[in-house]
N, C-alpha and C positions, 0 to 999 in steps of 0.2 A: 504494498500499500503506500509505504514512504518513497519506494523507488518510482511509482505512478506520479504520485505528487511532485517529485524532483523533477521528472521528465516534464511535466505539465508545466511547472514554475520555469524551467530552462526555455521551452518553446516559447512561452508568454514573453519571457525576456527578449529572445531573439526576434520575435515578431515586433515588439516595442522598439528594439534597438534599430531593426530595418526601417521602420516606419520614421523614427527620427533621423536616421540618416538620409533619407529621401523625403524629408518634410517639404522642402522646397519645390520638387517635382510634383508631389502629390496636390499641394497647395495650387499649383500652377494648372494642373490636369482638372482638379473640380472647377477652378476658376473658369477654365476654358469650356467647360460641359455647361456650367451656368450661364455664359455670355450670351445674350440675345443675339439673334440673326440681324446682321447690319445690312442696311440699304446697299444696293448694288454701287460699287465705287465708280464714279463718273470721271472721266479725263477732262481736261481743260479743253473748252471748244472756242477756239478764237472766232471772233467775228468775220464775216465773209468780206473778202477785199473788195474796196470800192472799184466800181467798175469805170474804166476811163473813158472819157467822152471827147469827141474831137468835132470841132466846128468845120463843116465843109467850105470850101473856097468860094463857091456860088450855089445858091440853091438849086435842088433838083426837082422836076416836075411831080414826082412820085416817090417821097422819102419812105423808106421803110419803116413799119412801127417800131418803136423803141422795144428793146428786149424788157421783159418784166425782171426786175432784179430779185435776186434769191432771197428767201425770207432769212432774217436773223435767227440764229441757233436758239432754241428755248433754254433757259436756265436749267441747271440740272435739279432744281428744288421741285417738290412737289406741294401742292397747297392742299392735298388730300390728306395729310397726316401720315404719310409713309415715311417721312424723314429724308434726309440728304446725306450723301457720303462723297466728298471729293476724293480724286484718287491721288491724294498727297503720298508720295513714297516716303518711308521712314528710314531714321537713321539715329541712332544713339549719339549722345555728344561725346561719347568714348568708343567709338566705332570698333576699336581694336581691344576693348576691355581694360584700357589703361586709364585710371580716373586720377592720375596725377595732373599738374598742371601742364598745359592749358586746358586739358579737356573737363576738369571740374569747374570750370568756369566757362564753359563753351554752350551753354544752352541757347544763348542768344544765335550764336553763329549756326548752329544745327538747326533750329527754326527757321532761319532765314535760307539756308541751304535746301532745306526740305521745300519750302514755298517755291523757290527758284525751279527745282525740279519739276514741280507740278506744272508750272508754265511751260517749261522745255520740253515737256512729255518725255524725258529720259529714262523713266522706269525706275526700278529698285536701285540702291547704291551696293557696290561692293565696300567691304570695309576699307580697302587701300584708297578708293576713290572718295568716300567720305572724309577719310583721315586727311588726303591732301587737301579737298576743299577747305576744311576747318582751319587747317594750319595757314593756308592761303589768305583766308579772311582775318584770321588773327593777326597776321604780318601787316595787312592794310590798316586795319584798326590801330594799330601801334603806330604806323606812320602817319596816320590821319588825325587821330585822337590823342595820341600819346599814351594809350592804355587800351585794353581790351575788356576788362573785368567789370561786370555789373553796369553794362551799358542800359540807358533809358530807354523808354519808348521812342522818344525823339531821336535819339542817336541810332536807334534800329532802323527807324524810318529813313535815316539819311543813308544808311547803308544800302536800303533797297534802291534809293534814287540815285546815289552816285557810284557804288559798287557794281549793282546789277543792272542798272539804266532804268528802273520802273519810276519814271518820273511823277506818276500819280500816287506815290506811297506817301502815306502821312500818319500820324499818331492822332487819335480822335478819342475825345471823351465819351464815355458810355453810361446810360442811365440804369440799363438791365441787361441781362443776358440776352434778350430779345435783340437788342442792337448788333449783338455778335452774330446770331443766328440769320438775321436779315442778310447780311454781308455773304455769309456762307450759302443762303438760298439763292444768292446771284451768281454763285461759281467763285467767290473770291474767299479763299482761305485767310484766316485771321491770326495774328501772333499776338498771344497775351502775356502781359508781364504779371507775376504773382508773388505773394508771400509763400514761400514753398512749403513751409511746415503748416500752413492752414490748408493744404491741399490734401493732407492725410493720405498720401500715397503709400500703400502698403510695401511697395518694391522700393522706395527711396531708401537709402542708406541712413540709419540713425533716425533723427527727427525730420530730415529733410533738408533741402538748401534754404539759408535765409531769404534768398531772392532767386526767381526762376523765371523762364519763358518757356511756352509751349505753343504748339499750332492746333487751332480747332479747325477741324476739316468735315464737321458734320453734326447730325442729331438724329436720333432715333425717333420712331413713331411715338414712343411714350416718354420723350423728352430728355434722355440721357445725351449728354454732349460727347461726340466722338473727336478724340484728339489723337495727335502724334506727340507724345510727351518724351522728349528726349532724354530725360533725367533717369532713365532705367532702359534696359535692354529689352523690356516687356512692354515698351510704351507706344507700340503700335496699334492703333484703334483702341487705345485705352479710354473707357468710359467714365467720365465724371458726374456725379449728381450735380444739376445745375445750380442748385442752392450752395453747395460747396464751392463749386469753381467761382460763382459769383461773390461770395464771401472772401474768397483768396485773392481775387483780381486787385493788384496795387503796383503802381510804378515804383522805382527804386527809392526816390525820394531821400537822397543823400544816406540810406542805410537805414532809414526809419521807414521800413517798407510798409508794415501793416497800417501806416497812416498816409500812404502815397495815394496819388489820385487813381481813379478808376478809369483806364485808357485801354484802348486796343491798337495794334498796328494793322492798317489795312493796307496790302500790297497789291496794287493794282498796275497793269501794263500801261 
């Protein structure tokens, strides 16, 4: 009887030890199974090119009717409550799993790189390509700003205009998470600055970053916000509760992040 009890105890310890050793994988598998089905990811749809017109040297007796211009593409959003999901490719801010500097401070750079890839239609990143782009942007910021850490929403908007050439990029004050959703519904991904510890992302290291940036790329039919969060390798299509995300949205504010203004970076071509 004692032998049976000992065997049962050893088996229980083995099972518990295995579960502990693989707790992260188990947690990720459970979360994946519970994750709702997302709307189909929609790539960037550029507006149709304007048709060039020419004026004839002299009138013709029977001019041909002008061609009907092609209709503008519909925005990817649906107004029927089905949600929106822009095809923004994901990269972690540490694409090679190196969280030393500059990568631990590269959430802003990674966010802008992802948005640029959406507009360019370049598809998924390789770790080498993402790493190259992050380091190149960090070098540009050092030359331009004198620093690269903790860039504000206005500075990130300047990166969009000057480094990537998206002249209509700006930092815009927001009154609710609906302001963000309206931009996404038009096919425009949004970069949000945040007090990282208020995001309560379980995949962040420790309490999470004091200051953070991420990309909002859509929302589900039940209102969850779809993001590409570069602060974790599990950040692709990460879902935030809208109330949690809204509470966390704050600009750098000289380091007093939780009292920073509520603002979004709207990146437009």
